[in-house]
FITORTOR-200563 format. One record per residue: residue in one letter; x, y, z of N, C-alpha, C in turn. Coordinates in steps of 0.001 Angstrom, whole numbers, plus 500000, padded with zeros to 6 digits. Layout:
AXYZXYZXYZ ...
//
This chain:
X884530243985624631883109244319624846882278243989623624 X882825244370622453882092244112621216881829242648620975 X882826241762621211882523240312620994881425239825621898 X881349240324623113880286239915624013878924240351623487 X878873241609622987877625242125622429877175241289621228 X878142240977620344877803240144619171877330238761619582 X877967238233620613877584236889621098876159236924621636 X875823237966622387874453238115622938873450238289621775 X873813239084620794872908239311619650872674238010618877 X873751237267618667873605235972617956872694235009618722 X872882235013620066872071234126620893870584234455620789 X870286235772620930868883236175620830868350236037619412 X869230236214618435868809236021617041868370234563616792 X869186233635617286868824232209617134867557231905617904 X867411232524619076866217232279619900864957232771619160 X865059233929618552863900234485617812863579233630616600 X864598233189615865864351232339614704863719231017615086 X864186230444616214863591229196616700862131229395617068 X861865230533617708860463230818618086859564230964616859 X860096231661615835859309231856614618859090230540613907 X860123229707613848860000228397613176859037227490613916 X859015227611615271858140226748616069856694227018615747 X856392228269615407854994228637615105854694228637613611 X855690228223612816855513228250611366854572227144610903 X853676227472610023852694226474609540852991226057608114 X853537226959607311853691226680605881855158226704605462 X855480225852604509856831225792603965856736225874602446 X857437226832601883857447226999600431858330225926599800 X857908225378598696858728224380597983859473225063596840 X860270224317596125861016224904594997860153225065593760 X858918224579593817857994224762592686857120225981592966 X857024226861591989856227228071592167854754227728592485 X854197228441593426852784228289593846852537227074594741 X853546226234594957853347225006595742853905225188597163 X853011225003598139853380225119599556852955223843600284 X853667223585601389853339222424602204852998222836603608 X851921222209604143851564222447605536852428221578606407 X853201222221607267854196221485608063853518220554609079 X852364220972609581851688220209610635851320218794610177 X850728218675608965850299217345608505850883216929607178 X851736217769606559852428217368605341851691217525604045 X850403217957604096849624218086602887850092219295602070 X850112219103600739850531220183599835849337221038599417 X849606222321599215848572223262598787849080224139597635 X848130224590596829848441225596595818848077226953596390 X848957227948596214848710229274596727848841230267595563 X847719230911595199847698231816594073846956233105594438 X847090234101593579846422235389593805845611235726592545 X844425236296592793843576236776591697842722237946592186 X842741239023591442841971240207591790842345240722593189 X843621240601593542844062241099594821843733240219596007 X843173239034595739842810238098596815843678236871596774 X843969236346597954844764235140598081843872233903598018 X844273232910597221843502231694597083844368230492597449 X843882229655598391844556228432598781843709227235598341 X844358226221597816843650225032597402844415223783597840 X843777222940598656844422221709599090844526220760597898 X845721220214597705845947219218596641845728217788597137 X845364217667598417844954216395599018845956215273598863 X847231215623599053848258214597599030849479215109599804 X850239214197600375851469214555601039852682214004600280 X852416213553599049853488213047598182853899214151597196 X855147214527597205855609215685596433855344215528594928 X855695214391594354855544214200592914854071214282592511 X853195213712593362851744213774593055851259215190593160 X851757215930594147851353217335594343851738218177593131 X852909217960592585853376218712591417852443218462590236 X852067217191590020851185216846588919849798217470589122 X849269217414590340847958218008590632847996219521590485 X849120220127590871849239221576590772849110222046589314 X849742221285588414849674221655586996848226221678586488 X847456220660586884846040220591586473845262221747587102 X845505222002588390844796223073589065845109224427588467 X846393224693588125846769225966587512846056226190586189 X845922225116585416845224225217584139843754225624584336 X843109224944585310841699225284585615841577226690586183 X842524227051587073842456228368587742842574229495586709 X843513229357585771843687230387584751842502230443583791 X841962229257583493840785229221582633839600229882583338 X839423229624584614838344230253585366838544231766585492 X839777232194585666840076233624585750839704234328584466 X839998233676583330839634234248582033838131234315581877 X837439233218582334835983233197582253835376234306583120 X835942234503584325835425235528585239835542236914584613 X836653237220583951836838238537583315835831238717582175 X835604237633581430834624237675580338833221237968580891 X832866237326581984831586237531582625831433238981583070 X832480239522583697832432240903584199832221241898583040 X832719241560581863832536242451580706831151242291580084 X830372241304580611829019241122580090828947240341578824 X830039239661578439830081238937577185830270237428577395 X829834236942578521830065235543578857829168234598578031 X829769233476577624828987232410577034828529231478578167 X827663230571577837827189229597578855828351228750579315 X829292228443578429830475227681578839831294228451579882 X831466229777579671832154230588580647831479230494582017 X830168230544582001829395230490583238829504229105583908 X829620228069583085829764226726583647831072226603584407 X832120227292583916833417227289584611833308227986585943 X832580229109585994832389229787587255831584228927588226 X830581228245587707829771227361588547830634226268589148 X831490225627588343832350224553588844833384225083589817 X833845226287589595834789226892590540834142227063591921 X832879227487591910832155227644593152831935226313593854 X831650225289593081831459223934593628832763223437594262 X833895223719593577835186223272594085835600223969595373 X835114225199595596835471225938596790834588225588597990 X833474224950597717832532224615598787833107223452599625 X833495223755600860834146222769601721833186221624602138 X831873221832601988830920220800602359830721219755601282 X831292220007600093831136219108598965832380218232598824 X832183216923598752833300215989598663833972216044597293 X835265215751597219835972215734595908835299214860594882 X834755213720595290834101212818594317832881213507593705 X832159214300594511830986215018594003831424216115593040 X832530216815593368833073217859592504833402217235591129 X834082216076591170834444215389589927833192215012589138 X832162214519589865830934214103589173830270215306588507 X830260216462589192829658217665588601830413218094587331 X831729217920587360832506218248586156832094217326585018 X831906216059585308831485215118584256830107215445583727 X829237215932584617827898216303584182827970217515583230 X828808218486583564828967219651582699829507219233581339 X830466218302581318831007217788580050829890217147579241 X829012216385579915827878215721579218826932216758578640 X826687217816579381825770218870578884826338219521577654 X827617219901577688828231220551576540828393219606575346 X828518218324575637828623217353574549827300217225573814 X826209217235574548824869217095573938824299218421573458 X824916219516573879824468220865573468825695221709573193 X826436221407572133827719222088571845827605223589571588 X826399224036571176826219225476570917826413226336572159 X826282225708573340826423226484574588827843227028574765 X828785226448574025830176226914574136830325228336573554 X829442228729572636829625229983571941828519231010572227 X827335230566572638826211231512572787826142232070574191 X825568233266574279825383233926575566824049233497576195 X823955233530577494822743233004578157821451233664577747 X821498234971577358820275235621576962819709235104575653 X820549234343574904820092233783573643819438232421573796 X819446231882575022818872230563575278817415230690575730 X816515230009575027815091230086575360814641228832576097 X813446228883576629812879227716577323812701226570576325 X812337226907575092812153225883574064813482225188573752 X814557225963573748815910225379573514816224224363574618 X815919224730575864816203223860576996815388222565576918 X814121222718576513813252221537576390813769220615575299 X814205221193574177814727220372573066815978219638573510 X816880220333574248818088219666574768817723218549575722 X816782218815576622816392217809577625815870216537576954 X815147216692575875814641215514575147815796214685574577 X816786215394574012817958214691573459818743213980574580 X818974214694575671819783214169576751819137212939577375 X817810212993577552817074211885578185817162210594577376 X817345210711576048817435209525575187818806208852575293 X819833209636575724821186209116575724821676208658577096 X821037209180578160821544208900579509820448208371580429 X820877207844581542819944207285582527819096208400583170 X817953208048583757817124209048584428817870209786585536 X818703209065586269819448209714587359820425210754586822 X821157210398585782822099211357585202821358212528584548 X820237212224583934819412213291583330818969214279584379 X818467213789585501817989214661586572819120215532587142 X820293214935587287821450215698587774821896216746586756 X821765216419585465822134217364584421821162218558584411 X819875218284584617818894219388584694819219220295585877 X819508219717587017819861220523588199821097221370587934 X822093220778587271823349221472587001823104222633586026 X822327222378584959822050223423583977821310224587584657 X820380224295585517819666225361586243820642226192587070 X821586225518587736822522226253588590823468227106587765 X823821226647586562824664227452585693823932228731585296 X822650228625584953821881229818584602821650230701585825 X821636230115587033821494230924588253822742231812588407 X823890231306587981825111232148588010824924233328587100 X824288233113585917824082234209584983823113235248585593 X822104234779586331821168235680586979821846236543588036 X822698235902588835823419236623589892824368237669589290 X824879237393588098825778238336587442825035239391586663 X823708239338586667822904240338585982822846240173584475 X823168238971583982823166238732582526821782238354582004 X820971237713582836819597237370582490818742237582583736 X817412237618583550816561237834584715815700236622585035 X815628235647584092814815234461584322815582233214583868 X815452232135584641816144230911584351815377230097583290 X815964229941582080815236229230581008815084227723581266 X815833227198582213815746225751582527814870225493583732 X814256226529584268813512226413585512812367225403585427 X811671225339584323810485224504584231810726223133583607 X811991222740583431812259221425582883811775220356583865 X811090219363583352810583218289584243811657217261584506 X811542216566585630812483215507586003811942214162585516 X812864213205585327812507211852584903812259210973586133 X811248210130586093811045209197587230812158208185587281 X812639207931588465813744206955588641813189205701589318 X813283204587588615812788203335589189813818202783590185 X813407202452591398814358201904592352814939200601591860 X816242200452592003816916199248591544816781198146592604 X816262196996592199816135195901593136817475195239593302 X817905195174594537819223194604594836819228193100594662 X820277192587594058820472191133593901821753190786594637 X821627190417595883822778190148596729822959188644596939 X824185188206597196824402186781597445823718186331598729 X823241185122598757822653184571599968823755184350600995 X823400184077602221824373183899603289825397182820602959 X824901181663602486825808180584602200826717180905601016 X826205181650600022827014182056598870828130183008599311 X827764183939600191828762184895600677829867184162601409 X829516183193602228830500182424602988831431181651602036 X830841181059600987831672180300600013832629181237599301 X832191182438598924833046183389598223834220183797599112 X833938184096600376835024184519601310836006183388601469 X835508182175601657836422181009601839837277180780600610 X836664180957599430837405180770598178838490181839598049 X838173183072598376839148184166598301840322183875599241 X840021183379600448841070183150601440842022182020601043 X841546181133600176842353179959599836842922179958598415 X842865181152597747843299181118596325844796181179596132 X845569181311597218847025181156597114847796182451596849 X847143183594596706847859184850596486848476185342597801 X849429186245597724850077186737598934849082187459599825 X848007187999599219847042188773599996845699188085600119 X845664186776599946844392186023599994843650186271601308 X844325186030602430843679186243603723843299187700603915 X844177188582603468843926190035603638842687190467602850 X842483189920601644841310190274600861840049189732601528 X840163188519602065839019187947602806838646188830604009 X839671189324604683839434190210605838838643191464605421 X839055192049604313838389193267603832836931193003603475 X836668191920602766835322191602602362834414191426603578 X834896190675604545834094190452605750833910191757606545 X834955192550606637834863193821607384833794194720606767 X833755194772605441832757195603604761831341195118605074 X831166193798605031829820193219605263829386193304606691 X830325193295607641829970193293609062829891194718609646 X830328195715608867830330197083609369829413198022608588 X829134197666607325828344198578606488829145199791606041 X830476199758606234831304200898605859831512200930604345 X831709202104603829832105202278602435833576201861602324 X834030201535601109835375201043600919836414202015601452 X836283203298601090837260204318601534837256204464603037 X836071204281603666835996204358605109836670203164605774 X836433201965605214836976200745605801838485200715605734 X839040201099604600840489201015604457841239202028605348 X840485202984605888841094203998606774840814203794608251 X840214202671608620839968202371610031841260201931610683 X841611202583611777842834202260612517842441201479613786 X843418200789614344843151200067615600842736201033616707 X843210202269616639842821203260617643841330203628617574 X840703203282616431839280203593616233838364202471616801 X838984201347617172838206200189617651838086200277619179 X836850200376619656836589200414621075836030199058621542 X835615198955622775835140197715623325833927197156622593 X832997198022622269831743197555621654831401198247620349 X832298199059619841831988199762618570833272200154617842 X833084200482616570834175200974615725833827202375615208 X834746203295615368834510204634614896834923204752613417 X834021205240612604834265205430611172834537206891610925 X835764207251610540836120208631610320836326208967608837 X836489207946607994836773208193606593838228208393606332 X838556208812605102839943209050604729840359210475604992 X841230210984604099841773212336604238840671213383604226 X839600213151603452838526214129603344837328213784604229 X837453212784605083836361212423605976835350211488605325 X834221211274606009833174210422605471832381211196604416 X831429210537603793830644211172602725829888212378603237 X829328212281604444828565213422605009829410214239605963 X830731213949605969831715214734606773831517214565608276 X830801213504608681830590213276610114831096211862610483 X831787211769611607832215210456612095831027209742612722 X831071208423612768829970207663613351830500206408614019 X829766205890614956830133204648615615829246203498615128 X829856202384614745829121201206614287829339200128615325 X828267199464615790828427198427616821829203197226616275 X829958196597617165830697195397616791829775194186616993 X829291193636615872828420192463615940829287191197616087 X828668190076616382829405188870616710830429188455615637 X830070188391614349831069187985613334832205188998613229 X831936190276613454832978191285613419833942191066614604 X833373190733615754834200190450616934835164189301616641 X834666188253616001835501187103615663836619187542614693 X836272188357613709837251188818612735838334189667613401 X837930190598614270838923191448614944839815190654615868 X839247189681616560840066188812617437841099188042616617 X840684187561615451841588186813614572842709187720614071 X842382188956613712843413189879613217844390190279614304 X843904190370615522844759190671616656845713189517616952 X845149188308616930845937187122617254846924186760616139 X846541187023614893847386186679613746847516187881612812 X848376188827613145848558190009612303848929189633610888 X848350190319609911848567190011608497849824190716607958 X850397190119606944851496190780606233850902191891605397 X851557193028605359851039194153604567852212194801603832 X851871195503602771852852196247602005852603197736602243 X853671198487602446853509199903602688853339200172604168 X852866201355604475852758201828605858851330201633606351 X850985200400606750849637200105607220849628199475608620 X850681199656609332850794199012610639849688199437611610 X849255200705611508848248201229612439846824200857612016 X846685200356610789845371200105610236844883198675610531 X843559198542610621842977197213610891843176196303609715 X842959196823608496843019196008607296844366196208606550 X844894195109606050846198195151605409846113195569603920 X844954195432603324844753195836601912843551196759601827 X843490197483600729842382198423600584841494198149599367 X841661196986598759840872196645597570840837195142597385 X839672194592596970839557193136596811838622192754595664 X838325193677594766837323193411593735837724192281592793 X838996192265592406839471191187591496839332189824592153 X839618189771593442839496188523594166838038188085594241 X837122189054594467835687188777594518835219188251593166 X835626188944592085835204188544590745835641187143590410 X836903186824590744837427185484590449836666184414591219 X836386184701592484835656183720593316834226183515592813 X833556184609592469832171184523591971832124183724590676 X833112183948589820833154183233588525833407181742588770 X834307181407589668834630180011589955833489179265590614 X832704179993591420831627179332592188830249179504591522 X830215180184590331828951180453589651827982181204590527 X828520182199591267827734183098592088827632184436591385 X826447185080591415826303186390590775827303187379591357 X827992188076590479829013189015590895828446190090591813 X829234190434592837828885191557593704830122192422593910 X829907193633594412830991194619594538831262194913596009 X832304195721596228832605196198597584831360196868598179 X830700197696597365829556198449597902828375197539598213 X828287196430597480827201195488597762827347194894599165 X828561194833599662828767194364601064828062195320602049 X828075196593601722827367197581602540825852197314602508 X825354196980601291823949196629601149823618195350601954 X824560194415601953824339193190602734824163193498604217 X825003194375604725824920194773606120823550195362606438 X823101196276605572821799196911605799820668195895605683 X820779194981604720819764193965604531819663193039605761 X820800192583606235820781191697607407820238192418608635 X820544193693608759820060194475609917818531194613609877 X817999194898608693816545195042608544815858193695608755 X816438192628608192815863191296608354815893190864609818 X816851191414610600816941191072612011816022191913612889 X815287192823612263814327193623612984814833194943613563 X816077195378613153816596196653613591815762197761612967 X815386198795613757814537199862613198815312200716612199 X814548201285611256815137202022610144816041203180610586 X815618204058611495816489205167611911817848204702612448 X817846203562613167819082203057613717820016202552612613 X819461201798611662820265201313610518820821202487609748 X819965203506609516820401204692608773821564205371609498 X821505205423610799822586206054611587823869205246611466 X823753203911611504824930203065611360825591203262609970 X824769203467608951825277203648607606825817205033607339 X825489205971608240825942207347608038825032208193607222 X823753207812607156822746208640606466822212209711607399 X822084210913606893821594212018607745820097212287607557 X819439211488606725818024211748606396817058211007607325 X817570210319608340816711209617609270816133208329608746 X816470207931607525815999206663606982815229206783605676 X815124208012605117814374208183603878814977207387602733 X816299207544602537816983206791601487816916205304601721 X817058204934602956817011203518603338815665202910602962 X814589203609603260813241203087602986812996202969601487 X813596203893600729813428203817599280814240202682598674 X815452202479599194816351201450598644815934200041599019 X815439199889600269815125198553600779813617198397601044 X812820199050600213811360199030600426810788197616600400 X811324196727599520810801195373599443811079194605600722 X812246194843601332812542194185602594811669194703603722 X811437196013603719810607196608604762809175196111604676 X808697195931603429807336195393603248807248193964603753 X808288193149603442808297191763603942808360191736605450 X809151192629606023809264192677607495807931193104608103 X807264194052607439805968194535607917804948193412607935 X804942192588606868803988191480606835804300190435607908 X805580190208608154805991189263609196805547189741610569 X805687191053610797805247191645612084803735191574612227 X803030191824611096801562191805611123801048190436611489 X801763189371611029801314188008611326801410187688612828 X802201188445613544802370188217614983801327188943615828 X800548189823615183799577190624615942798407189772616447 X797957190088617669796857189352618272795841190356618817 X794572190044618622793496190844619202792614189948620073 
//
């Protein structure tokens, strides 16, 4: 009787364990604080502070990379924890507050990793040009001090970086206000620098064609693949990270869905880009003659994810002004505007959420030329 009971217990025990494992989401690794999401393989850091559980995606499914990223995250986490305790005691320096500010930026799911990194660089620039902030408390900073710093910073950096630094400094002091350390933001009245729009210098149509042909014929193992990438960027208006992550499953009859990489597109929204005639020819060619690729890219449209060196070599050989991956995106927008496509539509294709405001500022000279061309057609 007993063996039968044990057999039944073992059976139900295995059944319960299987059920629990089927619904299991996380797997602990042999490294402390490092966990892996079973569903998609991404590694996460799991830590506790002040009785609360904190999860942080390390944005990789490669174990060795996750271990390296975890070490950096742990250093920042412990530094932020120390800064938080200092703030709670009312003895925080501006540097302590900057760490809390960056921690908040890093937790904001609507902010892309590249933007988080940029904000960190801005904070480093602020502390470099105003080293006293590492030791002084926010109540010791006056409006005159902020103005003096702004003057120094503006002499060393571009107007765009200066404006971002002013915004960042204000937000750091806002943290101090929320913590009750000060009642007024000393950087509130700092003025912004005017930013002159950069006039784009893009290759002409015939120059672009020559560069692509030169890249395709340079004899490297990835010559054709690099040419494919360059054309795909120019015919889709996609950013480099978006283009390299387009799969064949994203290609429909008349459009291509742009989803971005692991963290999505820049504005975190997918979009459909129409397949124009040259893109159709490119896709047909890739279907008929699949390219050789290295690594796991069988599902992807493009066999390589970078071509800047090939572009640089071709431009140098052909005496064409150098252009970048991102300039191909500008080419797409330029050709669309020159073809008479309305601004809101082009903005939607590019993934802009402002309805065309940025587009009008960036391509104002083209819009003016288009406006004059349309005016010449008017009849009364």
